[in-house]
N, C-alpha and C positions, 0 to 999 in steps of 0.2 A: 135518612137524611143524607143524600147524596154528596160524595169529597169533593171539593173545586181545583180545579186543576190550574196553577199558576203558570205562566209563561215568560221565561226569563230570557234574555237576550243571549246567545254566546258570544264574548270577544274572541277574534283570531287571535292566533299564536304570534309572538313575535317574530319567529321566523316566515311564518305566512303569510306575513303582513310585509316582510321585506323583496319576497319573491315576488308578490303582486306589483307592488313598486318598479322592480325591474321591468314585468312585462308590461307594464304600462309605460316604460319609456322607450320600447323596442329599442334593444341595443343588438347590432350584429354579432351573431354568433362567431361568424367568421372575420378574420384580419382579412387587410390587404395585402396582399403579395409585393415584394418589394422589387424594384428595377434591378435589373441584374447591374454591375458593376463594383467598384468598391464603394464601403460603408462611408460615411459622411466623417468629415472629422471629428465633430461632437461626438460620434457615435462611440468611435473607435477611442477618443479620449476619455467617456465617460467609463467605455469597457475594461480599460486599462487601470482607469482609478478604482474601477470595483473590484478586478479581477487583476491584482498583481502579479500573477505567474502565465499572465496570457502571454502568448506570440507577439512582440510588435509587429510594425506596419513595415514596408518596405523600406520607407523615408529613415525607420529607427535602426536595420539591420546592417550587420559590419558587411563589406565590401567582400565579393567572396575569392580566395585566392588562384591565382592562376595554375593550373597544372604544370609542375615542372618537368623536362624534358632531358631522360637520362640517357645514356649511352655507354653500355657495358658496367654500369654502377656508376659514374662518374656523371655527376651534375653540366651538363653543359651549359646554363647559364651564368656560373660560377667560374667557367674559362677564362684565361686572359689571351689578351690580342698575343699572336705569336714574333710581332714585332715588339712588343713590350717587354717579351722574355729574350730575344736574341742579344748578342754581343755588338759590341761599338761596330765591329768591324765586319758585320753579315751586311747582307744584302739580300733584297727579294725580285724574282723576275718574274712578269705573270705572261704565262704562254697557255692559251683557251680557257681562260678564266681563272687557272690554277694559280696562284702563287708560290716560286718555289723559292726556298730559302737556299742561299748559298754562301760560300766565301772563296775569296780570291788572293792570293798572296802573290807578288812579284818579286823578280830579284833586285830591281831598282832600290824596293824597301828593305831588301836584306840587307844589300852594298852599303847602302848608307848606315842601316846599324851595325853592320859589321867594321868600318873603319871608324867607329865613336868607340864600339867596347873590345878592340884588338889588337893584339899587337904588331913586332915585327912575323914571331913565328906561323902566326895565323894570314898575314898577309900572303907570305909565299903558297901556302897551300891555296889560297884566292887565286893568286898566277896561274896555279896548276889546274885549276880548274876551269879559269878563263880560256886555256890554248883546248881544254876537252869539252866547251860549250856543245849542248845540241841546239838550244833554240826553237824547240817546238812545244806548244803549249801541253800540258797535262791535265786530261779530266780524271777525277777520282768517283769511281760506280762504290759503292757500299754494300753490304748484304742483307741479308733479310735480318730485321729487327735493329738496323743500326741507323747511323744518322752521318752528319757531317764533323760529329764528334770522334770519332771511328778514327780521321784523317790527320788530328790535329797536331800530332808529337812529328809528321811527317810531309805535310804539307812546306814548310819552312824550308828543310835541307834541302828538297828535291829543288825547290824554285832558285835554290842556290846552286844545285848542280845544274841543270839542264838550261839557265840561265833564260826563261820565262816565266810566263804565268802559271800556276798551277789552280787549278778551281775544283771545287767539290760540293755538291750540291743536294739536299735531302730529297730522296723521290719520293714520290706520293705515298700516303700510307704514314710516313716516318718523319722524326723528327719535326721544324716548327714548319715544313711545308701546310696550306690551308689544305683542310678536308672540304673538298668539292664533291659534287654528287653533277650527276649527267644531268644533260637539260630535255625538255621533255618537246622543246621547239626544232629540234633538230630532225631532220629524217633518220638519218644516220649518225647516234649522237659518239664521239671516243670517249671511251670509259677513262676518264684520269688514271684508273687502279692498273690498265691495263702494260703489256710489255710493249705494246707500240705505242702508248702513247711514253713511257720510261725513252726509247727510241727515238723520237719526235723531240725530247725535251735536252736529249745528248745533242744530239747534230745541232739543237736552237742555240746551246751553251757553244759550242764550235762557232759560231756566226756573232754570239756575243761578244766573244774574245776577239773577233776580229781575224780570225785566222782561217787559213784554206784546208791545214792538216792539224790534227791532234793527235796524242797518244793516248789511249784508252787503259786506265789500270782498275781494272774488276777483281772484286774480292769476293766469296763465296756467291750469291746470287747475283750479284752487280755484273759477276762475268759473262752470264748467259744475257743481258742487256750489252756491254761490249759485244758479244760476239755478233748479236743481232743488228745490232747499229754497223758494224762491219762488211753484214751482209747486204744491207740495205744502202750503203755510200760508202762503197771501198775507196772512192776516190778522198776521202776525208778523215781515213783513219792511218796514219802512220805507223802505228805499230799497236800490239795486243799485246799487254801486260797481264797475264790471271793467276792470281794468287788463290789456291783452295779453289779450283772452281767446283760451284756446285751444278751441275750442264747433267742435264739426267740421258738424252739422246743427241748427242752429235747430228748433224747436218751430215747426209751420202751424198759426195763429191759424184758429180754425173760430165764427164767430156763428150762433146760433140765436137765430132774431126770428120772429113772425107778422105777415105781411101783410095789413094791412086789405083791399085791392082783389082779393088772389083770391078763387075763388068757393068757399064748402063754410067759410072759413077756416080753411081747415088750416094747419099750422104750414112753414114751409121750413128749409132750413140754407142761409145764404148764406155762402158761400164770397169773398173777395174774389179777384179774378182781375187785379188790375193787376200791375203791374210788380215791385212791390217785397215781395209776396207770395212767397216760394219755394216750389214743388211739392215735391212730396216722392218720398223716393228712388226709388219703384219709377215714379212717372212721368216722373223723367228717365233713367232708363233705358233705359225704352219710348221716350221723344222721342228719344233717343241714335241707338238698332237704327232708328225710323223713317226719321231724316234720315240714315245710313248707308245703308240700302237705297234710297232714293231719288237717292242720288248713283250708287251702282251703277248703278241702272238709267239713269240719263240717260247713264252711261258706256257703258254696250252700247247701247244707243239711237244715239248718235253713231256705234258704231264699224260697228253693221249697215247706217246709212244711210251713211259711206263707203265700207263694201263694195260695195253696191248702186252706188253713184256707179261705181266702178271699173270696175264688171263692164258697168253700160250703155258706158261710153266706149270698155272694148275691144270689144265687139261690134258697136257703130260702127265701129270701127277697120278689123275683120275684113271684114266687110260691103261697105265701100269700098274696099280691099285687093281682093277679090274682083272686084268690079263694074270695077277699072281693071286686070285680070291679063286675059290674051290668050283664056282660058275664057269669064270672064265677057262679054269684049266680041263672043264669036261665039255666046254664048248669045243674048247682047243683040239681036244683030244677025239672027239666026234669027227671034227675036221681030218 
């Protein structure tokens, strides 16, 4: 008897049925690429809500702090205006874009204050001062690292003595004078921190006082400004007063004259050669090298002479020793 075979329909598993349904829907495997640009607001909002620690967008970010400018460890954005720091009797005078801080003391103010606060004894002293008045303004030039404050204790007495105005100003880079930079627009800009600018400012303040001449009083490095101002415009300087001058090399005086005894009447430049006239820098350097070489040559000559004397004495000793030896005696005897 043959066994009967029964066929049963096999049902697919649930997972296979799910895959077949997804294949029939023809869902694309690659998603479309999003266009370039910032994400939409809804997407960023949903992302922020879903991920609290995510980076916020540019609208929610705090503004970036501007970098501060610092010079020598000092924040330049926190500096006050020089006019806010100046005294009530201070003034500012602009020269080539630089605002120079200065103070002026007048003898008229001193006379009015002395009349109100002095007695008969001081009045007699003021009468003596009136007889010895000078009548020329004075410009005070401070040294390195100083300012108008250095002259605060002498400005009023000087104004009372000379019976004229006394002016002191802050040289560029010192005091309350503005810190200016050279302009790139000019072909040959004048450096506000150069000696030429300080000389220009000195002569400009003489014009500011309305005087034809003035007395220049310099201290330390300010003496060089006073001397250079005299060489620049000697007709504007009545006198020079140099207090502890810090002048490295004085200028060399050169006189030009015409000698009548010379043939042809030619002009000759006469340079004083006395001990008081200092030579220029090149002459001093060349003279120093010449003296050094003379000294070295003398030492070498002495060494050569000493070596020659030593060699000569050694040769004499060797000859004497040879003649005293037996071989020398035999040779001398045979001769």
